[in-house]
C-alpha positions as CSV (number, residue, x, y, z in Angstrom):
1,M,63.5,-30.6,-37.3
2,S,65.7,-31.2,-33.9
3,I,63.5,-32.2,-31.0
4,F,66.4,-31.2,-28.4
5,D,67.9,-27.0,-28.8
6,I,71.2,-28.8,-27.6
7,S,72.9,-32.3,-27.6
8,I,75.6,-32.4,-25.0
9,I,78.2,-35.0,-26.0
10,I,80.4,-35.7,-22.6
11,P,83.7,-38.2,-23.3
12,V,84.1,-40.5,-20.3
13,Y,87.6,-41.6,-19.8
14,N,88.2,-43.0,-16.3
15,T,86.6,-40.2,-14.3
16,G,84.6,-42.2,-12.2
17,K,85.0,-40.1,-9.1
18,L,83.9,-36.8,-10.9
19,V,81.1,-37.9,-13.3
20,E,78.3,-37.3,-11.1
21,K,79.5,-33.9,-10.3
22,C,79.9,-33.3,-14.1
23,L,76.4,-34.5,-15.0
24,L,73.4,-34.6,-12.2
25,P,73.5,-30.8,-12.1
26,L,72.2,-30.7,-15.8
27,L,70.2,-34.2,-15.4
28,K,68.2,-32.1,-12.8
29,L,67.2,-29.6,-14.6
30,D,64.9,-32.3,-15.9
31,D,64.5,-29.8,-19.4
32,D,63.2,-31.9,-22.3
33,S,65.7,-29.2,-24.6
34,L,68.9,-31.0,-23.4
35,E,69.6,-34.3,-24.9
36,V,72.7,-35.8,-23.0
37,I,74.9,-38.1,-24.7
38,C,77.7,-39.8,-22.9
39,V,80.2,-41.8,-24.3
40,N,82.3,-44.0,-22.5
41,D,85.7,-43.8,-24.3
42,G,86.5,-47.9,-22.8
43,S,87.3,-46.6,-19.2
44,K,89.2,-49.0,-17.1
45,D,87.6,-47.7,-13.8
46,D,84.4,-47.8,-12.4
47,S,82.9,-45.0,-14.8
48,L,80.5,-47.2,-17.0
49,E,79.5,-48.8,-13.7
50,I,77.8,-44.9,-12.2
51,L,77.1,-44.1,-15.9
52,R,74.6,-47.1,-15.4
53,E,73.7,-46.4,-12.1
54,I,72.7,-42.4,-12.8
55,N,71.1,-43.7,-16.2
56,E,68.9,-45.7,-13.7
57,Q,67.6,-42.6,-12.0
58,F,67.6,-40.5,-15.5
59,P,66.5,-42.3,-18.1
60,K,66.2,-40.0,-20.7
61,M,70.5,-40.0,-21.0
62,K,72.1,-42.0,-23.8
63,I,75.3,-44.6,-22.9
64,I,77.6,-45.4,-25.7
65,N,80.4,-48.1,-25.3
66,K,83.2,-47.9,-27.1
67,E,86.8,-49.1,-27.0
68,N,89.2,-46.5,-25.4
69,G,90.0,-44.8,-29.4
70,G,90.6,-41.3,-27.5
71,L,88.6,-37.6,-26.7
72,S,88.2,-37.2,-30.7
73,S,86.8,-40.9,-31.5
74,A,84.7,-40.5,-28.1
75,R,83.9,-36.9,-29.4
76,N,82.8,-38.0,-33.3
77,C,81.4,-40.6,-32.2
78,G,78.6,-38.7,-30.3
79,L,78.7,-36.6,-33.2
80,E,77.2,-39.3,-34.9
81,V,73.8,-40.1,-32.7
82,A,73.3,-36.2,-31.5
83,T,70.1,-34.8,-32.8
84,G,70.2,-31.5,-31.6
85,K,70.0,-28.2,-32.9
86,Y,73.3,-26.9,-31.2
87,I,76.2,-29.5,-30.7
88,F,78.0,-28.8,-26.8
89,F,81.8,-30.9,-25.7
90,L,81.6,-31.2,-22.1
91,D,84.6,-33.0,-20.6
92,S,83.8,-35.3,-17.9
93,D,85.6,-33.9,-15.4
94,D,84.8,-30.6,-15.6
95,W,81.2,-29.2,-14.8
96,L,79.1,-26.2,-15.5
97,D,77.6,-23.1,-13.7
98,I,74.3,-24.0,-14.8
99,E,72.5,-20.4,-14.4
100,S,75.2,-19.2,-16.7
101,F,74.7,-21.9,-19.1
102,L,71.2,-21.1,-19.4
103,S,72.3,-17.7,-20.5
104,L,74.1,-18.7,-23.1
105,K,72.0,-21.1,-24.1
106,D,68.9,-18.1,-25.2
107,Y,71.4,-16.9,-28.0
108,C,70.9,-20.5,-29.5
109,K,67.5,-18.5,-30.7
110,G,69.5,-16.2,-32.6
111,D,70.2,-19.1,-35.4
112,Y,74.1,-18.4,-35.2
113,D,76.9,-21.1,-36.5
114,I,78.5,-21.1,-33.5
115,I,78.0,-19.7,-30.4
116,H,81.0,-18.5,-27.7
117,G,81.2,-18.4,-24.3
118,N,83.8,-18.4,-21.6
119,F,85.4,-20.6,-18.5
120,D,87.0,-20.3,-15.0
121,Y,90.0,-22.5,-13.9
122,T,89.0,-24.4,-11.0
123,Y,90.8,-26.4,-8.4
124,E,90.5,-28.7,-5.4
125,D,92.4,-25.9,-2.8
126,Q,91.8,-22.7,-4.4
127,D,89.5,-20.4,-5.5
128,P,88.2,-20.5,-9.2
129,I,90.4,-18.1,-11.5
130,K,88.8,-16.3,-14.2
131,N,90.0,-17.0,-17.6
132,K,90.6,-14.1,-19.9
133,P,88.1,-11.8,-21.3
134,Q,86.7,-13.0,-24.9
135,Y,85.9,-10.4,-27.6
136,E,82.7,-10.0,-27.7
137,V,80.5,-9.5,-30.5
138,E,77.3,-10.9,-31.9
139,G,76.4,-11.3,-36.0
140,I,79.5,-11.1,-37.8
141,S,81.7,-13.9,-39.5
142,G,84.1,-16.5,-37.8
143,Q,87.2,-15.0,-40.1
144,E,85.9,-11.0,-38.9
145,F,85.8,-12.9,-35.2
146,L,89.0,-14.7,-35.3
147,N,90.7,-11.5,-36.9
148,K,90.0,-9.5,-34.2
149,A,90.1,-11.8,-31.4
150,L,93.3,-13.6,-32.3
151,L,95.6,-10.6,-32.5
152,T,93.9,-9.0,-29.3
153,N,94.4,-12.3,-27.3
154,Q,90.7,-12.0,-26.3
155,F,90.0,-15.9,-28.1
156,S,90.3,-18.7,-26.2
157,I,90.2,-22.2,-27.9
158,P,88.5,-24.7,-26.2
159,V,85.4,-26.4,-27.8
160,C,83.8,-27.2,-24.6
161,I,83.0,-23.4,-24.4
162,N,81.4,-23.2,-28.0
163,L,77.7,-24.8,-29.2
164,Y,78.0,-25.4,-32.4
165,K,74.8,-25.5,-35.2
166,R,74.4,-29.2,-35.6
167,S,74.0,-28.3,-39.8
168,F,77.0,-26.5,-40.3
169,L,79.1,-28.7,-38.9
170,Q,77.3,-31.6,-41.0
171,D,77.3,-29.4,-43.9
172,N,81.1,-29.0,-43.4
173,Q,81.8,-32.0,-42.5
174,L,83.6,-30.9,-39.6
175,K,84.7,-33.7,-37.2
176,F,87.9,-34.0,-34.6
177,M,91.1,-35.3,-36.6
178,E,92.2,-38.4,-34.1
179,G,94.9,-40.0,-32.3
180,I,96.4,-36.4,-31.7
181,F,96.6,-34.0,-28.8
182,H,95.7,-30.2,-29.3
183,E,92.8,-31.3,-31.6
184,D,90.4,-28.4,-30.4
185,E,93.1,-26.2,-32.4
186,E,92.6,-27.6,-35.4
187,F,88.8,-28.2,-35.3
188,N,88.3,-24.2,-33.8
189,I,89.9,-22.6,-36.6
190,K,88.2,-24.6,-39.2
191,A,84.8,-24.1,-38.0
192,F,85.7,-20.5,-36.9
193,S,87.3,-19.9,-40.4
194,L,83.8,-21.1,-42.4
195,A,81.3,-19.9,-39.6
196,N,78.9,-17.2,-41.4
197,N,77.6,-16.1,-38.2
198,V,79.2,-16.0,-34.6
199,A,78.3,-14.5,-31.9
200,S,80.9,-14.1,-28.6
201,K,79.5,-13.6,-25.0
202,N,81.9,-13.1,-21.6
203,I,79.5,-15.8,-20.5
204,Y,81.7,-17.8,-17.4
205,F,79.9,-20.8,-17.8
206,Y,82.5,-23.2,-18.2
207,Q,84.1,-24.8,-14.9
208,Y,87.5,-26.0,-16.6
209,F,88.9,-28.5,-13.7
210,Q,92.7,-28.6,-13.6
211,R,93.7,-31.7,-12.7
212,P,97.3,-32.6,-12.1
213,N,97.0,-36.3,-14.0
214,S,94.3,-34.8,-16.8
215,I,96.1,-34.9,-19.9
216,T,96.2,-31.6,-20.3
217,N,98.7,-31.1,-17.7
218,N,100.4,-34.3,-18.1
219,A,104.1,-32.9,-18.6
220,S,105.3,-36.3,-20.1
221,N,103.1,-35.6,-23.1
222,A,105.2,-32.8,-24.1
223,E,107.1,-34.4,-26.9
224,K,104.3,-35.9,-28.2
225,R,102.3,-32.6,-28.0
226,F,104.5,-30.4,-29.6
227,L,104.9,-33.0,-32.2
228,D,101.4,-33.0,-32.8
229,I,101.0,-29.6,-33.0
230,L,103.0,-29.0,-36.1
231,K,101.1,-31.2,-37.9
232,I,98.0,-29.3,-36.7
233,A,99.5,-26.5,-37.7
234,N,100.5,-27.9,-41.5
235,E,97.3,-29.1,-41.5
236,V,95.3,-25.9,-40.8
237,Q,97.4,-23.7,-43.0
238,S,97.1,-26.1,-46.1
239,Y,93.3,-26.0,-45.0
240,C,92.7,-22.3,-45.4
241,R,94.8,-22.2,-48.8
242,V,93.0,-24.7,-50.6
243,H,89.6,-22.6,-49.9
244,D,91.4,-19.7,-50.9
245,F,90.7,-17.5,-47.6
246,D,91.4,-14.1,-47.9
247,S,95.2,-13.5,-47.6
248,S,95.1,-11.3,-44.7
249,F,93.1,-13.7,-42.8
250,N,95.6,-16.4,-43.6
251,K,98.2,-14.2,-42.1
252,V,96.5,-14.1,-38.9
253,I,96.0,-17.5,-39.0
254,D,100.0,-18.0,-40.1
255,T,100.8,-15.6,-36.7
256,Y,98.5,-17.9,-34.9
257,M,100.5,-21.2,-35.3
258,S,103.4,-19.4,-35.4
259,L,102.6,-18.6,-31.7
260,V,101.2,-21.8,-30.9
261,I,104.7,-24.0,-31.8
262,I,106.7,-21.5,-30.0
263,S,104.1,-22.4,-26.9
264,G,104.6,-26.1,-27.9
265,Y,108.1,-25.8,-27.8
266,I,108.7,-23.7,-24.8
267,R,106.6,-26.3,-22.5
268,I,109.1,-29.4,-23.4
269,R,110.5,-29.3,-20.3
270,D,112.9,-32.1,-20.5
271,K,116.5,-30.0,-22.1
272,K,117.7,-33.1,-24.4
273,I,113.9,-33.3,-25.8
274,A,114.0,-29.9,-26.2
275,D,117.9,-29.9,-27.5
276,K,116.6,-32.4,-29.8
277,Y,114.2,-29.7,-31.6
278,Y,115.8,-26.9,-31.3
279,S,117.6,-27.0,-34.7
280,K,114.1,-28.0,-36.6
281,V,112.4,-24.8,-35.1
282,K,115.3,-22.6,-36.0
283,S,114.9,-24.1,-39.3
284,M,111.0,-23.1,-39.2
285,K,112.1,-19.1,-39.7
286,L,108.5,-18.7,-37.7
287,Y,109.8,-14.9,-37.7
288,Q,108.7,-15.1,-41.8
289,S,105.5,-16.0,-40.4
290,I,104.4,-13.4,-37.8
291,T,102.4,-10.4,-38.7
292,P,103.8,-7.2,-37.0
293,V,100.8,-6.2,-35.9
294,K,102.0,-4.2,-32.6
295,L,104.9,-4.2,-30.8
296,E,105.3,-7.1,-29.0
297,F,105.3,-9.2,-32.2
298,L,107.6,-7.1,-33.8
299,V,110.3,-7.4,-30.9
300,L,108.8,-11.4,-31.2
301,R,110.0,-11.5,-34.3
302,I,113.3,-9.8,-34.6
303,M,114.5,-12.1,-31.1
304,L,113.6,-15.4,-33.0
305,K,115.6,-13.8,-36.6
306,Y,119.2,-13.1,-33.9
307,C,118.5,-14.6,-30.8
308,P,116.5,-17.6,-31.2
309,R,118.0,-19.7,-28.2
310,L,117.7,-16.3,-25.9
311,F,113.8,-15.9,-26.9
312,F,112.9,-19.5,-26.1
313,T,115.4,-19.4,-22.4
314,V,113.6,-16.3,-21.5
315,Y,110.2,-17.3,-22.9
316,R,110.4,-20.5,-21.2
317,L,111.1,-18.2,-18.1
318,Y,108.2,-16.0,-18.7
319,F,105.8,-19.0,-18.9
320,D,106.4,-20.6,-16.0
321,L,106.0,-17.3,-13.8
322,T,103.2,-16.5,-15.5
323,S,101.3,-19.9,-16.3
324,K,98.7,-20.6,-13.8
325,K,99.6,-23.9,-11.0
326,V,97.3,-26.5,-10.0
């Protein structure tokens, strides 16, 4: 039996200036039901020293020091030593609204495979912005949840807004694919696809800090991000078919992954790089994988089929005008 309700796994890489804001509110709770595991992923700044200083004040916190292997590697390392009933992944440059986190924690009593919450975008120089509402439900399968939430744009992909039952992850051998960006898409689609019991609540407990130089917001990563999306899309779609999921669910996943590919492509800002992959994207005939369950998907299919270059130009402009700026 787990002695902790939740194991909180916190990968740390060069976030020395932020890690205290992430850790101290949690540690000051002095909650014996929480296991806090910090995985220093070969930081080159003073992150490890700061962690050790915090550890002197809060000796229950665990520190794992490893060579740099990336975010997925650090999360997997934490999973190997975690002992809690539930697993929660917290990035070291983000933090929690503690009261809201404790509200989400109450759902651990429901024995769900996955407990899904929500987040705020937070900034240095402006007020927080709430993320889009998530599809709220309790006690349905992950596939039922995704069928509804993905096609109505009521699902956000970050693993950091979920609590995962550890036994569920172990039984299904779920770990993060290492060496890639967009590991959350690969991990979460698999996890929700296999979950028998899901709860989703619009509890805005996670504070997602928008750092201009973070992994997520580094524009120089766009080409690798796009190539990793292609790899993940192939992996996820193959996974769904190997597990013989229902054909209607597979169509939802195909639609979602096609939209992820499109989104990854239009985020390539360098015109030479974008042109380099245009023929590849066009040849994929993504319109064939998008199920027209609503009018906007039907329009998207038509534009992708008959005027793809115009579509990408317009969509890129729309993204620039509507995306949140840091």
